[in-house]
DSSP file (Angstrom, degrees, kcal/mol; ACC not computed):
  #  RESIDUE AA STRUCTURE BP1 BP2  ACC     N-H-->O    O-->H-N    N-H-->O    O-->H-N    TCO  KAPPA ALPHA  PHI   PSI    X-CA   Y-CA   Z-CA
    1    1 A M              0   0    0      0, 0.0     2,-0.5     0, 0.0    10,-0.2   0.000 360.0 360.0 360.0 145.3   -1.5   39.7    7.7
    2    2 A G  E     -A   10   0A   0      8,-2.9     7,-3.1     2,-0.0     8,-1.6  -0.963 360.0-175.5-115.9 121.8   -2.5   37.4   10.4
    3    3 A Y  E     -A    8   0A   0     -2,-0.5     2,-0.4     5,-0.2     5,-0.2  -0.892  14.8-168.9-117.2 145.6   -2.5   38.6   14.0
    4    4 A L  E >  S-A    7   0A   0      3,-2.4     3,-1.3    -2,-0.4    -2,-0.0  -0.951  82.7 -22.1-131.8 112.6   -3.2   36.9   17.3
    5    5 A E  T 3  S-     0   0    0     -2,-0.4     3,-0.1     1,-0.3    -1,-0.1   0.941 128.6 -48.9  51.3  53.6   -3.6   39.2   20.3
    6    6 A D  T 3  S+     0   0    0      1,-0.2     2,-0.5     0, 0.0    -1,-0.3   0.533 114.5 119.5  67.1   8.7   -1.7   42.0   18.5
    7    7 A K  E <   -A    4   0A   0     -3,-1.3    -3,-2.4     2,-0.0     2,-0.5  -0.917  66.7-127.3-107.0 127.0    1.1   39.7   17.5
    8    8 A L  E     +A    3   0A   0     -2,-0.5    -5,-0.2    -5,-0.2     3,-0.1  -0.593  40.7 158.7 -70.6 120.1    1.9   39.1   13.9
    9    9 A I  E     +     0   0A   0     -7,-3.1    20,-3.3    -2,-0.5     2,-0.3   0.541  58.8  24.9-119.3 -14.5    1.9   35.4   13.3
   10   10 A A  E     -AB   2  28A   0     -8,-1.6    -8,-2.9    18,-0.2     2,-0.3  -0.993  56.3-170.2-152.0 154.5    1.3   35.1    9.6
   11   11 A S  E     + B   0  27A   0     16,-2.7    16,-2.7    -2,-0.3     2,-0.3  -0.998   3.5 179.7-148.0 146.0    1.8   37.0    6.3
   12   12 A I  E     - B   0  26A   0     -2,-0.3     2,-0.5    14,-0.2    14,-0.2  -0.996  13.9-156.1-145.7 141.7    0.8   36.6    2.7
   13   13 A I  E     + B   0  25A   0     12,-2.7    11,-2.4    -2,-0.3    12,-1.2  -0.982  29.4 158.2-118.6 120.9    1.4   38.7   -0.4
   14   14 A A  E     + B   0  23A   0     -2,-0.5     2,-0.3     9,-0.2     9,-0.2  -0.915  12.1 177.8-137.5 161.4   -1.2   38.3   -3.1
   15   15 A G  E     - B   0  22A   0      7,-2.1     7,-2.8    -2,-0.3     2,-0.4  -0.969  21.5-139.1-156.9 171.9   -2.4   40.2   -6.1
   16   16 A Y  E     - B   0  21A   0     -2,-0.3     5,-0.2     5,-0.3    41,-0.0  -0.970   6.7-172.1-141.3 120.8   -4.8   40.2   -9.0
   17   17 A D        -     0   0    0      3,-1.9     4,-0.1    -2,-0.4    -1,-0.0   0.268  59.2 -95.5 -97.2  10.3   -3.8   41.6  -12.4
   18   18 A G  S    S+     0   0    0      2,-0.2     3,-0.1     1,-0.0    -2,-0.0   0.218 121.0  52.4  94.2 -14.3   -7.2   41.4  -14.0
   19   19 A H  S    S-     0   0    0      1,-0.5     2,-0.3    35,-0.1    37,-0.2   0.677 118.8  -2.7-118.1 -38.4   -6.5   37.9  -15.6
   20   20 A R        -     0   0    0     35,-0.1    -3,-1.9    34,-0.1    -1,-0.5  -0.989  66.0-114.7-154.1 156.2   -5.3   35.8  -12.7
   21   21 A G  E     -Bc  16  57A   0     35,-3.3    37,-3.4    -2,-0.3     2,-0.4  -0.607  26.7-152.1 -92.2 157.6   -4.5   36.0   -9.0
   22   22 A W  E     -Bc  15  58A   0     -7,-2.8    -7,-2.1    -2,-0.2     2,-0.5  -0.992  14.5-167.8-132.0 136.5   -1.1   35.5   -7.6
   23   23 A I  E     +Bc  14  59A   0     35,-2.2    37,-2.7    -2,-0.4    -9,-0.2  -0.967  20.4 162.9-119.7 112.0    0.2   34.3   -4.3
   24   24 A N  E     +     0   0A   0    -11,-2.4     2,-0.4    -2,-0.5   -10,-0.1   0.823  60.4  22.1-101.0 -38.3    3.9   35.2   -4.1
   25   25 A Y  E     +B   13   0A   0    -12,-1.2   -12,-2.7    36,-0.1     2,-0.3  -0.995  58.2 167.2-136.6 141.3    4.8   34.9   -0.4
   26   26 A F  E     +B   12   0A   0     -2,-0.4     2,-0.3   -14,-0.2   -14,-0.2  -0.957   7.3 163.8-153.5 130.0    3.2   33.1    2.5
   27   27 A A  E     -B   11   0A   0    -16,-2.7   -16,-2.7    -2,-0.3     2,-0.4  -0.997  19.3-165.4-151.7 144.8    4.5   32.4    5.9
   28   28 A V  E     -B   10   0A   0     -2,-0.3   -18,-0.2   -18,-0.2     5,-0.1  -1.000  40.1-105.3-127.2 131.7    3.3   31.4    9.4
   29   29 A H    >   -     0   0    0    -20,-3.3     3,-2.5    -2,-0.4     4,-0.4  -0.272  31.9-120.8 -53.3 136.0    5.6   31.8   12.4
   30   30 A P  G >  S+     0   0    0      0, 0.0     3,-1.0     0, 0.0    -1,-0.1   0.816 111.1  60.7 -52.8 -33.7    6.9   28.3   13.4
   31   31 A D  G 3  S+     0   0    0      1,-0.2    -2,-0.1   -22,-0.0   -22,-0.0   0.665 111.8  39.9 -67.5 -13.7    5.3   28.6   16.9
   32   32 A F  G X  S+     0   0    0     -3,-2.5     3,-0.7   -23,-0.2     5,-0.5   0.267  87.1 119.4-120.0   9.8    1.9   28.9   15.3
   33   33 A Q  T <   +     0   0    0     -3,-1.0    -4,-0.0    -4,-0.4     0, 0.0  -0.374  69.4  28.1 -74.7 156.8    2.1   26.4   12.4
   34   34 A S  T 3  S+     0   0    0      1,-0.1    -1,-0.2    -2,-0.1    -3,-0.0   0.751  93.5  99.3  64.9  27.5   -0.2   23.3   12.2
   35   35 A R  S <  S-     0   0    0     -3,-0.7    -2,-0.1     0, 0.0    -1,-0.1   0.310 100.3-103.0-120.7   3.9   -3.0   25.2   14.1
   36   36 A G  S  > S+     0   0    0     -4,-0.1     4,-2.1     3,-0.0     5,-0.1   0.412  89.9 116.3  92.0  -3.0   -5.1   26.2   11.1
   37   37 A Y  H  > S+     0   0    0     -5,-0.5     4,-2.3     2,-0.2     5,-0.2   0.902  77.0  49.3 -67.2 -40.5   -4.0   29.9   11.0
   38   38 A G  H  > S+     0   0    0     -6,-0.2     4,-2.8     2,-0.2     5,-0.2   0.914 111.1  49.0 -65.8 -42.5   -2.3   29.5    7.6
   39   39 A K  H  > S+     0   0    0      2,-0.2     4,-2.9     1,-0.2    -1,-0.2   0.912 110.4  51.4 -62.0 -41.6   -5.4   27.9    6.1
   40   40 A Q  H  X S+     0   0    0     -4,-2.1     4,-2.2     2,-0.2    -2,-0.2   0.921 112.1  46.2 -62.1 -44.1   -7.6   30.6    7.5
   41   41 A L  H  X S+     0   0    0     -4,-2.3     4,-2.1     2,-0.2    -2,-0.2   0.924 113.4  48.7 -65.3 -44.0   -5.4   33.3    6.0
   42   42 A M  H  X S+     0   0    0     -4,-2.8     4,-2.8     1,-0.2    -2,-0.2   0.911 110.2  52.1 -63.9 -41.0   -5.3   31.5    2.6
   43   43 A D  H  X S+     0   0    0     -4,-2.9     4,-2.6     1,-0.2    -1,-0.2   0.916 108.6  51.0 -58.8 -43.9   -9.1   31.1    2.7
   44   44 A N  H  X S+     0   0    0     -4,-2.2     4,-2.2     2,-0.2    -1,-0.2   0.912 112.6  45.5 -62.4 -42.9   -9.5   34.8    3.3
   45   45 A V  H  X S+     0   0    0     -4,-2.1     4,-2.6     2,-0.2     5,-0.2   0.925 112.4  51.1 -66.5 -44.2   -7.2   35.7    0.4
   46   46 A E  H  X S+     0   0    0     -4,-2.8     4,-2.1     1,-0.2    -2,-0.2   0.913 111.1  48.4 -59.4 -42.6   -8.9   33.2   -1.9
   47   47 A N  H  X S+     0   0    0     -4,-2.6     4,-2.3     2,-0.2    -1,-0.2   0.902 110.8  50.6 -65.1 -41.4  -12.3   34.6   -1.0
   48   48 A K  H  X S+     0   0    0     -4,-2.2     4,-1.5     2,-0.2    -2,-0.2   0.917 110.5  49.1 -62.4 -43.9  -11.1   38.2   -1.6
   49   49 A L  H  <>S+     0   0    0     -4,-2.6     5,-2.4     1,-0.2     4,-0.2   0.898 110.0  51.8 -62.2 -39.7   -9.7   37.3   -5.0
   50   50 A R  H ><5S+     0   0    0     -4,-2.1     3,-1.7     1,-0.2    -2,-0.2   0.906 105.7  55.0 -63.8 -41.4  -13.0   35.6   -5.9
   51   51 A E  H 3<5S+     0   0    0     -4,-2.3    -1,-0.2     1,-0.3    -2,-0.2   0.839 104.4  55.3 -58.4 -33.8  -14.9   38.7   -4.9
   52   52 A L  T 3<5S-     0   0    0     -4,-1.5    -1,-0.3    -5,-0.1    -2,-0.2   0.471 125.5-103.4 -79.6  -1.6  -12.7   40.7   -7.4
   53   53 A G  T < 5 +     0   0    0     -3,-1.7    -3,-0.2     1,-0.3    -2,-0.1   0.619  61.4 165.4  90.4  13.8  -13.7   38.3  -10.2
   54   54 A C      < -     0   0    0     -5,-2.4    -1,-0.3    -6,-0.2   -34,-0.1  -0.503  20.8-167.7 -69.5 122.0  -10.5   36.4  -10.2
   55   55 A P        +     0   0    0      0, 0.0     2,-0.3     0, 0.0    -1,-0.2   0.706  67.2   8.4 -85.6 -19.6  -11.0   33.1  -12.2
   56   56 A K        -     0   0    0    -37,-0.2   -35,-3.3    -7,-0.1     2,-0.4  -0.991  63.0-136.6-157.8 158.3   -7.8   31.4  -11.2
   57   57 A I  E     -c   21   0A   0     -2,-0.3     2,-0.5   -37,-0.2   -35,-0.2  -0.977   8.4-151.8-124.5 129.5   -4.8   31.7   -8.8
   58   58 A N  E     -c   22   0A   0    -37,-3.4   -35,-2.2    -2,-0.4     2,-0.6  -0.867  14.2-153.5 -96.6 132.3   -1.2   31.1   -9.6
   59   59 A L  E     -c   23   0A   0     -2,-0.5     2,-0.6   -37,-0.2   -35,-0.2  -0.932   2.1-150.8-111.1 121.2    0.8   30.0   -6.6
   60   60 A Q        -     0   0    0    -37,-2.7     2,-0.5    -2,-0.6    -2,-0.0  -0.827  18.4-176.4 -93.6 118.5    4.6   30.8   -6.5
   61   61 A I        -     0   0    0     -2,-0.6     2,-0.1   -36,-0.1     3,-0.1  -0.969  17.3-136.8-121.9 126.2    6.5   28.1   -4.5
   62   62 A R    >   -     0   0    0     -2,-0.5     3,-1.6     1,-0.1     2,-0.0  -0.440  34.9 -92.4 -76.7 150.9   10.2   28.3   -3.9
   63   63 A E  T 3  S+     0   0    0      1,-0.2    -1,-0.1    -2,-0.1     0, 0.0  -0.364 113.0  34.6 -57.0 138.3   12.4   25.3   -4.2
   64   64 A G  T 3  S+     0   0    0     -3,-0.1     3,-0.2     1,-0.0    -1,-0.2   0.454  85.4 104.2  94.6   0.2   12.8   23.7   -0.8
   65   65 A T    <>  +     0   0    0     -3,-1.6     4,-1.8     1,-0.2     3,-0.2  -0.367  32.3 143.2-110.4  54.2    9.3   24.4    0.4
   66   66 A I  H  >  +     0   0    0      1,-0.2     4,-2.3    -2,-0.2     5,-0.2   0.868  66.9  59.6 -62.0 -39.5    7.9   20.9   -0.1
   67   67 A R  H  > S+     0   0    0     -3,-0.2     4,-2.2     1,-0.2    -1,-0.2   0.923 107.1  46.8 -57.7 -44.0    5.7   21.0    3.1
   68   68 A F  H  > S+     0   0    0     -3,-0.2     4,-3.0     1,-0.2    -1,-0.2   0.889 108.1  56.0 -65.9 -37.8    3.9   24.1    1.7
   69   69 A L  H  X S+     0   0    0     -4,-1.8     4,-1.4     1,-0.2    -1,-0.2   0.923 109.1  47.0 -59.0 -44.1    3.4   22.4   -1.7
   70   70 A I  H  X S+     0   0    0     -4,-2.3     4,-0.9     1,-0.2     3,-0.2   0.926 114.1  47.1 -64.3 -44.7    1.7   19.4    0.0
   71   71 A L  H >X S+     0   0    0     -4,-2.2     4,-1.7     1,-0.2     3,-0.6   0.895 107.0  57.3 -63.9 -40.2   -0.5   21.7    2.1
   72   72 A S  H 3X S+     0   0    0     -4,-3.0     4,-2.6     1,-0.3     5,-0.3   0.835  99.7  59.1 -62.8 -31.5   -1.4   23.8   -1.0
   73   73 A K  H 3X S+     0   0    0     -4,-1.4     4,-0.7    -3,-0.2    -1,-0.3   0.854 109.1  43.7 -65.7 -33.5   -2.8   20.7   -2.8
   74   74 A T  H << S+     0   0    0     -4,-0.9    -1,-0.2    -3,-0.6    -2,-0.2   0.792 119.2  43.7 -80.7 -28.0   -5.3   20.2    0.0
   75   75 A W  H  < S+     0   0    0     -4,-1.7    -2,-0.2     1,-0.1    -3,-0.2   0.903 121.3  31.1 -82.5 -43.2   -6.2   23.9    0.3
   76   76 A L  H  <        0   0    0     -4,-2.6    -3,-0.2     1,-0.2    -2,-0.1   0.491 360.0 360.0-103.9  -6.0   -6.6   25.0   -3.3
   77   77 A C     <        0   0    0     -4,-0.7    -1,-0.2    -5,-0.3    -2,-0.1   0.451 360.0 360.0 -95.9 360.0   -7.8   21.9   -5.3
């Protein structure tokens, strides 16, 4: 979860099954998008998965979320 002054502005659901990491849901409130909060949250999750020994991350992207697909290429590659 991403908070700014006690206000929830971002959320991510991730997991690690012992073989690969998963990012299933990710959202940033529209009023706080394009400010780096999403990247910071994604970086934190990626670092945590790495600490757990996770060798790779699968990213689940729903149809219609092209903007996130473009951002994910710059974050995770």
